[in-house]
C-alpha positions in Angstrom: -77.8 32.8 70.0 -75.0 30.5 69.8 -72.8 30.4 72.9 -69.1 31.3 73.0 -68.0 27.7 72.7 -69.8 27.2 69.5 -68.3 30.4 68.1 -65.0 29.3 69.3 -65.5 26.1 67.6 -66.7 27.6 64.2 -63.9 30.1 64.4 -61.4 27.3 65.2 -62.8 25.2 62.3 -62.7 28.1 59.8 -59.1 28.8 60.9 -58.2 25.2 60.6 -59.8 24.9 57.3 -58.0 27.9 55.9 -54.7 26.7 57.3 -55.3 23.2 55.7 -56.0 25.0 52.3 -53.1 27.2 52.6 -50.9 24.2 53.8 -52.3 22.2 50.7 -51.6 25.1 48.4 -48.1 25.4 49.8 -47.5 21.7 49.5 -48.7 21.7 46.0 -46.3 24.8 45.1 -43.4 22.9 46.7 -44.4 19.7 44.8 -44.6 21.6 41.6 -41.3 23.2 42.2 -39.7 20.0 43.2 -41.1 18.5 40.1 -39.7 21.2 37.8 -36.4 21.1 39.5 -36.3 17.3 39.2 -37.3 17.4 35.7 -34.5 19.9 34.9 -32.0 17.8 36.8 -33.2 14.6 35.0 -33.0 16.4 31.6 -29.6 17.7 32.2 -28.4 14.2 33.4 -30.1 12.7 30.2 -28.2 15.2 28.1 -25.0 14.6 29.8 -25.4 10.9 29.6 -26.3 11.3 25.8 -23.4 13.4 25.1 -21.1 11.1 27.0 -22.4 8.2 24.8 -21.9 10.2 21.7 -18.2 11.0 22.6 -17.5 7.4 23.4 -19.2 6.2 20.1 -17.1 8.7 18.2 -13.9 7.4 20.0 -15.0 3.8 19.3 -15.4 4.6 15.4 -12.2 6.5 15.3 -10.4 3.4 17.0 -12.1 1.1 14.6 -11.1 3.3 11.5 -7.4 3.4 12.9 -7.3 -0.2 13.4 -8.9 -0.8 9.8 -6.3 1.6 8.4 -3.6 -0.2 10.3 -4.7 -3.6 9.1 -5.1 -2.5 5.6 -1.5 -1.0 5.6 -0.1 -4.3 7.0 -2.0 -6.4 4.3 -0.7 -4.0 1.6 2.9 -4.3 3.0 2.6 -8.0 3.2 1.4 -8.2 -0.4 4.2 -5.9 -1.7 6.8 -8.0 0.4 5.4 -11.2 -1.2 5.3 -9.5 -4.6 9.0 -8.5 -4.1 9.9 -12.1 -3.0 8.2 -13.6 -6.0 9.6 -11.0 -8.4 13.1 -11.7 -7.2 12.5 -15.5 -7.5 11.3 -15.0 -10.9 14.2 -13.0 -12.2 16.6 -15.2 -10.3 15.3 -18.1 -12.2 15.6 -16.2 -15.5 19.1 -15.4 -14.6 19.9 -19.1 -14.1 18.3 -19.9 -17.5 20.4 -17.3 -19.0 23.6 -18.7 -17.4 22.7 -22.2 -18.8 22.0 -20.6 -22.2 25.4 -19.1 -22.3 27.2 -22.2 -21.4 25.9 -23.9 -24.6 26.4 -24.0 -28.2 23.3 -22.0 -29.0 24.7 -18.9 -27.3 27.9 -19.1 -29.4 25.7 -19.5 -32.7 23.6 -16.5 -31.5 27.0 -14.4 -31.0 27.9 -15.4 -34.6 24.6 -14.1 -35.8 25.1 -10.8 -34.0 28.5 -10.5 -35.7 27.2 -11.4 -39.0 24.3 -8.9 -38.7 26.7 -6.0 -37.9 29.1 -6.3 -40.9 31.5 -4.6 -41.6 33.2 -5.1 -38.4 36.5 -3.3 -39.1 35.2 0.2 -38.1 33.6 -0.9 -34.9 34.8 -1.6 -31.4 33.1 -4.7 -29.9 32.5 -5.2 -26.2 32.0 -8.7 -24.9 32.1 -10.3 -21.4 35.5 -11.5 -20.3 34.7 -15.1 -20.7 33.5 -14.6 -24.4 36.6 -12.6 -25.3 38.6 -15.2 -27.2 35.6 -16.5 -29.0 34.5 -13.2 -30.2 38.1 -12.1 -31.2 38.4 -15.2 -33.3 35.0 -14.8 -34.9 35.4 -11.1 -35.5 38.9 -11.3 -37.1 39.4 -7.6 -38.1 37.5 -5.8 -35.3 38.8 -4.3 -32.2 37.3 -6.5 -29.3 37.5 -5.4 -25.7 36.1 -6.6 -22.5 32.9 -4.8 -21.3 32.6 -5.1 -17.6 29.1 -4.0 -17.7 28.1 -7.3 -19.4 27.4 -10.0 -16.9 25.3 -12.6 -18.7 26.4 -12.3 -22.4 25.9 -10.5 -25.7 27.7 -7.8 -27.5 27.9 -4.0 -27.5 28.9 -2.5 -30.9 30.5 1.0 -30.8 31.0 2.8 -34.1 32.9 6.2 -33.2 33.1 7.2 -36.8 29.3 7.0 -37.1 28.6 7.9 -33.5 26.6 4.8 -32.9 26.2 2.6 -29.8 24.1 -0.6 -30.1 23.7 -2.8 -27.0 22.5 -6.3 -27.7 23.0 -8.1 -24.4 21.2 -10.6 -22.4 21.7 -8.1 -19.4 19.8 -5.3 -21.2 17.0 -7.9 -22.2 16.7 -9.0 -18.7 16.5 -5.4 -17.4 13.9 -4.5 -20.1 11.9 -7.5 -19.0 12.0 -6.4 -15.3 11.0 -2.9 -16.2 7.9 -4.4 -18.3 7.1 -6.5 -15.2 6.9 -3.5 -12.9 5.1 -1.4 -15.6 2.5 -4.1 -16.6 2.9 -7.2 -14.4 4.1 -9.1 -17.5 7.8 -9.7 -17.9 7.6 -11.5 -21.2 10.4 -13.9 -20.3 8.9 -16.9 -21.9 10.6 -16.1 -25.3 13.7 -13.7 -25.3 14.5 -13.0 -28.9 17.5 -15.3 -29.9 17.8 -16.9 -26.6 15.0 -19.4 -26.6 12.4 -20.6 -23.8 13.1 -19.1 -20.4 9.8 -19.9 -18.7 
């Protein structure tokens, strides 16, 4: 029969073994609980980081889109400004050419052709620019000739009140038409203005 010491030792050994098993079980549960909690925290942190990266990426994309739009607008404005400058220079050059034309003999011949093509003149009122009045009065002997303040470059306006007609054949109107054509089609057609000659 085992003595009391052996019984106590076995009892002690059994108790310690059971304690170690229980402790190992508890530690295993703690490790599992800790791992689950840490995995949950890690997943939440990863999701938070992902969301933050997505927000930042969206902000960067929006910033790039704003910058691109801003650059496009600036480029478009620069093109429009340059086009305006070129258009103004083109029509300033055309205006200079018209002034040169009206200072020459070819202009007077053009006015005479206009008067001939609008016979009879007796029933018509003719408007001319102030500088052309004397010449037009002399050429259109029996017609009423007045100054037309709207005529800056040259040409004539024929008004026939009896027949309710108004015909403007002026360099001003031709230049204006060329400008409108230019804005509509990009072509002014200034190279050859009928009756005026080369302007290009």
